[in-house]
C-alpha positions in Angstrom: 111.8 79.8 107.5 114.7 82.4 108.4 115.6 85.4 106.1 118.5 85.0 104.0 120.9 87.7 103.6 121.6 86.4 99.7 118.2 87.6 99.2 120.0 91.5 99.3 122.0 90.4 96.2 118.9 89.5 94.0 118.8 92.3 90.8 115.6 93.5 91.7 116.7 94.7 95.2 118.0 98.6 94.7 118.5 98.9 98.7 117.3 97.4 101.8 116.9 98.4 105.4 118.4 96.5 108.5 115.8 94.5 111.0 114.0 96.7 113.5 111.2 96.6 115.7 107.8 97.2 114.0 106.9 99.9 116.7 109.4 101.8 115.3 109.3 101.3 111.4 108.4 104.9 110.5 112.0 106.2 111.8 114.0 103.7 109.4 111.9 103.2 106.1 111.6 105.5 102.9 107.9 105.8 101.2 109.4 103.6 97.8 108.6 100.8 96.4 109.7 97.3 97.3 108.6 94.5 99.8 108.7 94.7 103.4 109.2 91.6 105.6 107.5 91.4 109.2 109.5 88.6 111.3 109.9 87.3 114.6 113.2 87.6 117.0 114.9 84.8 115.0 114.3 86.5 111.8 111.7 83.6 110.9 109.7 85.3 107.7 106.2 85.6 108.8 104.6 88.0 106.0 105.9 89.3 102.9 104.1 92.3 101.8 104.4 94.7 98.7 104.6 98.6 98.6 103.5 100.7 95.4 105.6 103.6 94.3 106.0 106.0 97.5 103.6 103.6 99.3 106.0 102.1 101.8 104.6 103.0 104.6 100.9 103.4 104.2 101.2 99.4 102.9 102.9 98.6 106.3 100.5 100.4 108.3 97.8 98.3 106.5 99.5 95.4 106.8 99.6 96.1 110.7 95.9 96.9 110.9 95.1 93.7 109.0 97.0 91.8 111.8 99.5 90.5 109.1 101.9 91.2 111.8 101.0 88.4 113.8 104.0 86.8 115.8 106.2 89.1 114.5 108.3 92.0 116.1 110.8 92.7 113.6 110.8 94.2 110.0 112.5 94.8 107.1 112.4 96.4 103.7 113.9 95.7 100.2 113.5 98.2 97.9 113.1 97.8 94.7 113.6 100.0 91.1 109.9 100.0 90.3 106.2 98.5 91.0 106.8 95.4 88.3 110.1 94.2 90.4 108.5 94.8 93.8 105.5 92.2 92.6 108.0 89.9 91.3 110.0 90.1 94.7 107.0 89.5 96.6 106.2 86.2 94.6 109.7 85.0 94.8 109.7 85.5 98.7 106.7 83.9 99.3 107.4 80.9 97.2 111.1 80.8 99.3 109.7 81.1 102.5 106.0 80.1 102.5 105.3 82.8 105.6 102.5 81.8 107.8 100.9 85.1 107.9 100.5 85.0 103.9 99.2 81.5 103.9 96.8 81.5 106.5 95.5 84.6 105.2 95.3 86.4 108.7 
């Protein structure tokens, strides 16, 4: 399912990044709490991950090393106010998008 830009307006989202290539994720992301999305070129969400306080870059690296980026070429981050918001947002987005790489346990 394609990413809906209305998700930028969810109250727990403090800030967000534009879509960028997964290969360049270190260039555009900040080490904050929030969620990150892997998607294909058409922005069909493939995976939704969560990053704890100051752990965005480490969480993404771990997800990539675990092949959660399967069939994905793009990444986007939605920063939250705290870790609890990040967990709630991740659950909400997984329910909304049913990402293949979350469901398959890839």
